C-alpha positions as CSV (number, residue, x, y, z in Angstrom):
1,M,67.5,28.3,21.4
2,K,70.8,28.5,23.5
3,A,69.2,28.3,26.8
4,F,67.4,24.8,25.2
5,K,71.0,23.5,24.4
6,K,72.3,24.1,28.0
7,L,69.3,22.3,29.6
8,L,69.7,19.6,27.1
9,A,73.3,19.2,27.9
10,A,72.9,19.0,31.4
11,G,70.0,16.3,31.3
12,L,72.4,14.4,29.3
13,A,75.2,15.1,31.9
14,L,72.8,13.5,34.8
15,A,71.5,10.8,32.2
16,L,74.8,9.1,31.4
17,P,76.1,8.3,35.0
18,L,72.3,6.9,36.5
19,S,72.6,4.9,33.1
20,A,75.9,3.6,34.2
21,L,74.8,2.9,37.5
22,A,71.8,1.1,36.2
23,Q,73.9,-1.1,34.0
24,A,76.5,-2.1,36.9
25,T,73.5,-2.8,39.4
26,P,70.7,-4.5,37.8
27,P,67.5,-5.5,38.8
28,A,66.9,-8.7,41.2
29,E,64.1,-9.7,38.9
30,P,64.8,-8.1,35.3
31,A,62.4,-10.4,33.2
32,K,59.2,-10.3,35.3
33,P,58.4,-6.4,35.1
34,A,58.9,-6.5,31.1
35,E,56.3,-9.5,30.8
36,Q,53.7,-8.0,33.0
37,T,54.1,-4.1,32.0
38,P,52.7,-3.6,28.4
39,P,54.9,-1.4,25.9
40,A,54.2,2.5,26.8
41,G,52.4,3.3,23.3
42,A,49.6,0.4,23.8
43,A,49.1,1.9,27.6
44,V,48.9,5.3,26.1
45,A,46.8,4.2,23.2
46,E,44.0,2.5,25.7
47,K,43.7,5.6,28.0
48,A,43.5,7.7,24.6
49,A,40.5,5.3,23.4
50,A,38.4,5.1,26.7
51,P,37.5,9.1,26.5
52,A,36.6,8.8,22.8
53,A,34.3,6.4,23.1
54,K,32.4,8.1,25.9
55,P,30.9,10.8,24.2
56,A,29.8,8.3,21.4
57,E,28.0,6.2,23.6
58,E,26.2,9.2,25.7
59,G,25.9,11.7,22.9
60,V,23.0,11.5,20.6
61,K,23.6,9.8,17.3
62,V,22.2,11.8,14.0
63,T,21.5,9.8,11.1
64,P,20.4,11.2,7.7
65,Y,18.4,9.5,5.4
66,G,15.9,9.6,2.6
67,F,15.8,9.8,-1.2
68,V,15.4,11.5,-4.4
69,L,12.6,10.3,-6.5
70,L,11.3,11.2,-10.0
71,N,7.8,10.2,-11.4
72,A,6.6,10.6,-14.6
73,F,2.9,9.7,-15.3
74,W,0.4,9.5,-18.3
75,D,-3.2,9.9,-17.2
76,T,-6.0,8.4,-20.1
77,E,-8.6,10.3,-18.3
78,T,-8.8,13.2,-15.9
79,F,-8.0,12.2,-12.1
80,A,-9.0,14.5,-9.4
81,T,-5.4,14.9,-8.7
82,K,-3.1,14.4,-11.8
83,D,-0.1,13.0,-9.8
84,Y,-2.3,10.4,-7.7
85,P,-4.8,8.1,-9.3
86,G,-6.9,8.2,-6.3
87,Q,-10.2,8.7,-7.9
88,V,-11.6,9.7,-11.5
89,Q,-13.2,13.2,-11.8
90,A,-16.7,13.2,-12.5
91,G,-17.3,14.0,-16.3
92,A,-14.0,13.0,-16.6
93,A,-14.4,11.8,-20.2
94,E,-15.3,15.2,-21.5
95,I,-12.1,16.6,-20.1
96,G,-9.1,14.0,-21.5
97,G,-5.8,12.8,-19.7
98,A,-2.5,14.4,-18.8
99,F,1.0,14.1,-18.6
100,L,3.6,15.6,-16.1
101,M,6.5,14.8,-14.0
102,S,7.5,15.5,-10.3
103,A,10.3,15.2,-8.0
104,R,7.8,16.4,-5.0
105,Q,8.0,12.7,-3.6
106,S,11.5,13.1,-2.7
107,R,12.3,12.8,1.1
108,F,14.7,14.1,3.5
109,G,14.9,12.9,7.4
110,V,17.1,12.4,10.2
111,R,17.1,9.7,12.8
112,L,18.2,9.9,16.3
113,A,19.6,7.8,19.0
114,S,20.9,8.1,22.6
115,K,21.8,5.7,25.6
116,E,22.7,8.5,27.6
117,K,22.2,7.6,31.1
118,N,19.6,9.5,32.8
119,W,17.3,8.7,36.1
120,T,14.7,7.2,34.3
121,G,16.7,4.5,32.9
122,A,15.4,4.8,29.2
123,E,17.1,4.5,25.7
124,F,15.9,7.6,23.4
125,S,15.3,7.5,19.5
126,G,13.6,10.2,17.4
127,V,12.9,11.0,13.6
128,I,12.0,13.8,11.9
129,E,10.9,13.8,8.0
130,F,10.1,16.1,5.3
131,D,9.3,15.7,1.5
132,F,7.6,18.2,-1.0
133,K,3.9,17.5,-1.3
134,A,2.5,20.5,0.7
135,G,1.4,22.0,-2.3
136,H,2.4,24.7,-4.4
137,V,3.1,28.3,-4.1
138,P,-0.1,30.3,-5.3
139,T,0.0,33.1,-8.3
140,S,-3.5,34.2,-7.4
141,A,-6.3,34.1,-4.8
142,T,-10.0,34.6,-4.8
143,C,-11.7,36.8,-2.8
144,V,-15.5,37.2,-2.0
145,T,-17.4,39.9,-0.1
146,P,-20.0,38.9,2.5
147,A,-23.3,39.7,1.8
148,A,-23.9,41.1,5.4
149,G,-20.9,43.0,4.6
150,G,-17.6,42.8,6.6
151,N,-14.0,42.0,5.7
152,P,-14.1,40.0,2.1
153,V,-13.0,36.0,2.5
154,C,-10.0,35.1,0.3
155,T,-9.1,31.5,-0.5
156,I,-5.5,30.8,-1.8
157,G,-5.0,27.4,-3.2
158,G,-2.2,25.5,-4.9
159,G,-4.8,24.8,-7.8
160,N,-4.1,28.5,-8.5
161,T,-0.5,28.2,-9.6
162,A,0.4,28.1,-13.3
163,S,1.7,25.1,-14.8
164,S,5.1,26.5,-15.2
165,G,5.4,27.0,-11.7
166,W,4.6,22.8,-11.2
167,Y,8.1,22.2,-9.9
168,N,7.9,24.7,-6.6
169,G,6.7,22.0,-4.2
170,L,6.4,23.3,-0.4
171,M,7.9,21.3,1.9
172,R,5.9,19.0,4.4
173,L,6.4,17.9,7.7
174,R,5.6,13.9,7.8
175,L,6.8,13.0,10.7
176,A,8.2,14.2,14.2
177,A,8.5,11.9,16.8
178,A,10.6,11.2,19.9
179,T,10.5,7.9,21.9
180,A,11.8,6.5,25.3
181,T,12.4,2.8,25.5
182,W,12.5,0.7,28.6
183,K,14.0,-2.6,28.3
184,T,12.6,-5.3,30.4
185,G,12.9,-9.0,31.3
186,M,9.5,-9.2,29.7
187,G,9.9,-7.2,26.7
188,N,10.3,-3.5,25.9
189,V,8.2,-0.8,27.3
190,S,8.1,2.5,25.2
191,I,6.3,5.9,25.1
192,L,6.0,7.8,21.5
193,A,5.2,11.6,21.8
194,G,5.0,13.6,18.4
195,Q,3.9,13.4,15.1
196,E,3.7,9.5,13.5
197,Y,1.1,7.1,11.9
198,G,-2.0,5.8,13.3
199,L,-2.5,2.4,15.0
200,V,-5.6,1.3,12.4
201,N,-4.3,-0.3,9.5
202,P,-0.4,0.7,9.3
203,L,0.6,-1.4,6.5
204,F,1.7,-0.1,3.1
205,A,1.5,-1.5,-0.4
206,D,5.2,-1.8,-2.0
207,S,5.5,0.9,-4.9
208,L,7.9,3.5,-6.5
209,A,5.4,5.5,-8.2
210,W,2.7,6.1,-5.4
211,V,4.7,6.8,-2.0
212,A,3.8,10.2,-0.5
213,D,0.1,9.3,-1.2
214,P,0.5,5.5,-0.6
215,L,-1.0,3.0,-3.3
216,F,-4.8,2.1,-2.4
217,W,-5.3,5.2,-0.7
218,Q,-9.2,5.9,-1.1
219,A,-9.4,2.1,-2.3
220,G,-9.1,0.3,0.8
221,N,-5.9,2.1,2.5
222,L,-6.9,4.2,5.5
223,W,-3.9,5.4,6.5
224,R,-3.1,8.5,8.9
225,R,-0.6,10.4,10.3
226,S,-1.5,12.5,13.4
227,P,0.1,14.4,16.3
228,Q,-0.1,11.7,19.1
229,I,1.0,10.1,22.3
230,R,1.6,6.2,22.3
231,L,2.4,3.6,24.7
232,T,3.5,0.4,23.2
233,V,4.5,-2.9,25.2
234,S,6.3,-5.7,23.3
235,P,6.2,-8.9,25.2
236,V,7.9,-12.2,24.0
237,V,5.5,-15.2,24.8
238,G,7.3,-18.4,23.4
239,P,7.8,-18.3,19.8
240,L,5.4,-15.3,19.5
241,N,6.7,-11.5,19.6
242,L,3.5,-9.7,20.7
243,T,2.6,-6.0,20.3
244,G,0.0,-4.1,22.5
245,Q,-0.5,-0.2,21.5
246,V,-2.7,2.5,22.7
247,A,-2.6,6.2,21.9
248,I,-4.5,9.4,21.8
249,L,-4.2,11.4,18.5
250,S,-5.2,15.1,17.5
251,P,-8.4,15.0,15.4
252,A,-8.5,14.4,11.6
253,D,-11.5,14.9,9.2
254,A,-13.1,16.8,6.8
255,G,-14.5,19.4,8.5
256,T,-13.0,23.0,8.3
257,P,-11.0,25.3,9.1
258,V,-8.2,23.3,9.6
259,D,-7.8,23.2,13.4
260,F,-11.7,23.6,13.9
261,G,-13.0,20.4,12.1
262,Q,-15.9,18.3,13.8
263,G,-13.3,16.3,15.8
264,N,-11.8,19.7,17.5
265,R,-15.2,20.7,18.0
266,S,-16.0,17.8,20.4
267,R,-13.1,18.9,22.7
268,Q,-11.8,15.4,22.9
269,P,-8.9,13.6,21.4
270,D,-9.3,10.7,19.2
271,F,-8.2,7.4,20.5
272,E,-6.7,3.9,19.0
273,A,-5.5,1.0,20.1
274,R,-3.6,-2.5,18.2
275,V,-2.6,-5.8,19.4
276,A,-0.5,-7.9,17.1
277,A,1.4,-11.0,16.9
278,N,4.7,-12.1,15.0
279,L,5.6,-15.5,14.6
280,K,9.0,-16.3,12.8
281,P,9.0,-20.2,12.8
282,M,12.4,-20.4,10.5
283,K,14.9,-18.1,8.7
284,D,12.9,-16.0,5.8
285,V,9.4,-17.0,6.8
286,S,7.2,-15.0,9.3
287,A,3.8,-13.8,9.6
288,T,2.1,-10.8,11.4
289,V,-1.4,-10.1,12.1
290,G,-3.0,-7.1,13.9
291,V,-6.1,-5.8,15.1
292,G,-6.7,-2.2,15.6
293,Y,-9.6,0.1,17.0
294,H,-10.7,3.7,16.3
295,T,-13.1,5.6,18.2
296,N,-13.5,9.8,18.5
297,E,-16.3,12.3,19.0
298,K,-17.6,14.5,16.3
299,A,-19.5,17.6,16.9
300,F,-21.2,18.7,14.0
301,Q,-22.7,22.6,13.9
302,V,-26.8,22.2,13.8
303,G,-28.5,25.8,13.4
304,T,-26.9,29.4,15.0
305,T,-23.3,29.4,16.4
306,R,-22.3,27.3,19.2
307,Q,-25.5,24.7,18.6
308,Y,-23.9,21.2,18.1
309,E,-25.1,17.7,17.6
310,S,-22.6,15.2,18.7
311,K,-21.8,11.7,17.1
312,R,-19.5,8.9,18.6
313,V,-17.7,7.2,15.2
314,N,-16.3,4.0,15.4
315,G,-13.7,1.5,13.4
316,I,-12.3,-1.8,13.4
317,G,-9.1,-2.7,11.2
318,V,-7.3,-5.7,10.5
319,D,-4.1,-6.4,8.9
320,A,-1.9,-9.3,7.8
321,E,1.4,-9.7,6.2
322,V,3.2,-13.1,5.4
323,N,6.8,-13.5,4.0
324,V,8.2,-16.7,2.6
325,P,11.4,-17.3,0.1
326,F,10.6,-15.8,-2.9
327,L,7.2,-13.9,-2.0
328,T,5.5,-11.4,0.2
329,V,1.4,-11.1,0.6
330,K,0.0,-8.4,2.6
331,G,-3.2,-6.5,3.2
332,E,-6.0,-5.0,5.4
333,Y,-9.5,-4.8,5.8
334,Y,-11.5,-1.9,7.6
335,N,-15.3,-1.5,8.6
336,M,-15.7,2.5,9.7
337,D,-18.8,4.1,11.0
338,G,-18.6,7.7,10.3
339,L,-14.9,7.9,9.6
340,D,-15.3,7.9,5.9
341,D,-14.5,11.5,5.4
342,T,-11.0,11.2,7.4
343,Y,-8.0,12.0,4.5
344,F,-10.7,12.6,1.5
345,G,-13.0,9.6,2.2
346,I,-15.9,8.8,0.6
347,A,-18.4,11.3,2.1
348,T,-18.9,14.1,4.1
349,P,-22.6,15.2,5.8
350,S,-24.3,18.1,4.4
351,A,-22.9,21.1,5.8
352,A,-26.7,22.4,5.9
353,L,-27.9,20.5,9.2
354,V,-30.6,20.7,11.6
355,A,-30.9,18.8,14.9
356,G,-31.7,15.2,14.6
357,D,-30.5,15.3,10.8
358,V,-26.7,14.3,11.5
359,K,-26.3,11.2,10.1
360,T,-23.1,8.7,9.8
361,V,-21.9,6.9,7.0
362,N,-20.9,2.9,7.1
363,G,-18.0,2.0,4.9
364,T,-15.7,-0.9,4.5
365,G,-12.3,-1.0,2.5
366,Y,-9.9,-3.6,1.5
367,W,-6.9,-4.1,-0.4
368,G,-4.1,-7.0,-0.8
369,Q,-1.0,-7.0,-3.0
370,A,1.5,-9.8,-3.7
371,I,5.4,-9.2,-4.3
372,L,7.4,-11.8,-6.2
373,K,10.8,-11.5,-6.0
374,L,12.7,-14.6,-7.9
375,I,16.3,-13.0,-8.0
376,P,17.4,-10.0,-6.3
377,E,17.5,-7.7,-9.1
378,V,13.8,-7.7,-9.6
379,S,10.5,-7.8,-8.1
380,L,6.9,-8.1,-9.5
381,Q,3.9,-7.2,-7.8
382,A,0.4,-6.7,-8.3
383,G,-2.8,-6.0,-6.2
384,F,-6.3,-4.8,-5.8
385,G,-8.2,-2.5,-3.5
386,R,-11.7,-1.4,-3.0
387,A,-13.5,1.1,-1.0
388,E,-17.3,1.7,-0.8
389,A,-19.8,3.2,1.3
390,D,-23.3,2.4,2.3
391,A,-25.5,4.2,-0.5
392,G,-28.6,4.3,1.9
393,D,-26.2,6.1,4.7
394,L,-25.1,8.5,1.9
395,T,-28.5,9.7,1.0
396,A,-29.6,10.1,4.3
397,A,-26.4,12.0,5.1
398,G,-27.4,14.6,2.4
399,A,-24.5,13.9,0.1
400,A,-24.5,15.2,-3.3
401,A,-25.1,12.9,-6.2
402,T,-21.2,13.1,-6.8
403,A,-20.2,11.7,-4.0
404,R,-18.1,8.8,-4.2
405,K,-20.0,5.3,-3.3
406,K,-17.2,3.0,-4.8
407,N,-13.6,3.3,-5.8
408,D,-11.5,0.2,-7.3
409,Q,-7.9,0.4,-7.9
410,L,-6.0,-2.6,-9.9
411,A,-2.2,-2.2,-10.0
412,A,0.6,-4.0,-11.3
413,G,4.1,-3.3,-11.7
414,V,7.6,-4.3,-11.8
415,I,10.6,-2.7,-9.8
416,F,14.3,-3.0,-10.9
417,N,16.9,-3.1,-8.3
418,A,20.6,-1.6,-9.7
419,G,22.1,-1.7,-6.5
420,K,21.4,-1.1,-2.7
421,S,20.9,2.7,-3.6
422,W,19.5,2.9,-7.0
423,R,15.9,1.6,-8.1
424,F,13.9,2.4,-11.0
425,G,10.3,1.0,-12.2
426,A,7.4,1.0,-14.2
427,E,3.6,0.5,-12.8
428,W,0.5,0.8,-14.1
429,I,-2.9,1.3,-12.3
430,R,-6.8,1.0,-13.4
431,V,-9.3,2.9,-11.5
432,E,-12.6,2.8,-11.5
433,T,-15.0,5.4,-9.5
434,T,-18.5,5.1,-8.9
435,Y,-20.5,7.9,-7.8
436,L,-23.8,8.0,-5.8
437,S,-25.8,8.9,-9.2
438,G,-25.1,5.4,-10.4
439,V,-22.4,6.8,-12.9
440,S,-19.0,5.0,-13.2
441,N,-15.8,6.5,-14.7
442,E,-12.6,4.9,-15.2
443,A,-9.0,5.7,-16.1
444,Q,-5.8,4.3,-16.2
445,Q,-2.0,6.0,-15.0
446,L,1.1,4.9,-16.1
447,A,4.2,5.6,-14.3
448,V,8.0,5.5,-14.7
449,S,10.3,6.3,-11.7
450,S,13.5,6.5,-10.9
451,Q,14.7,6.4,-6.8
452,L,18.1,6.8,-5.4
453,K,18.3,6.1,-1.8
454,F,20.9,7.5,0.9
């Protein structure tokens, strides 16, 4: 402390004479430097702000998002899955309805964004998203010893979980994708690598009750998520915003085991493409129309091990959405040859096949929905969806009498917006399922939901 005081006194002793000299001999232009030189504090603030902005610009921005969703379901009769009215179970009239509540559709994800300079000149974005609909922790297993001997084959499924463990939903990966985008004078060009939605029929109906498994699934909404590599080109031609996309995807079908279905056995990826046009002639008025195409090879085992018969399956989908003040109308249509077994579809060809016995099933589907929003706080929605397979194809493919031939969903609901974050609603759906045998079963589900978004 004494040393500090001595240094301070010495500094004052030097400063006072110099100050007096400065007052006695003023500079030639005293005002000019004062006018051109900013205050010392402002200069320091500028220099301090520049380094702070640089990391934000070049780093990766992470934005969490998601929602907490609670659903309560009342089923009048037995659906194949009690928390989603996909199809009515055969013989449901003898089993009866159900009530349950679920928070498994709650979702959590993060979005990534980066403008970090790199030699490719691309900007990067990404997403990773989860929900809790992977199933349940099982409480038992079923094991069967093969007739020829050897190790037993065990089946463990979420269906073995006791009702008291319904709340133990397992986490499920929904999306995990990274995208590199290049901005050009003709529009954007991007490459996506990861797990995302497919290109054929990418729309979803509005709902709070049926989110993780979207509304009109198994009744015209042929959606899928799949690991893929995708190229997107988005030129602007006059008033039109155009989009062209091509992708190779991991095969997805009803074949087992999970990594060795008919598509995997073909040793070829699925291929999809889509073109779309968006027109926005004025504020709050827009229309989008898209056409998608799918093709892939399926190899069905016939006879002994390593004997396969291949079939190429194809499909086309059309999607459209129109927005005008107070009203949104959207829907999709598809025609698929041999793709109806994708994601629990209408039929899977018989497992007991011989050479020349492999038959594909042609199926069509469509859905449409209208959303009326006269005031911001309330939206009304109603829609219908249908999926149908060719009965002759089902019979030729060796499908069982209980195979689903036609499925209709008629849905309506009201959703209340309590603010930007909280929504709640009441929705109703009627499902009628017709089987190859000609028998039809009908059931209804009423859902009350609460969603808090973040």
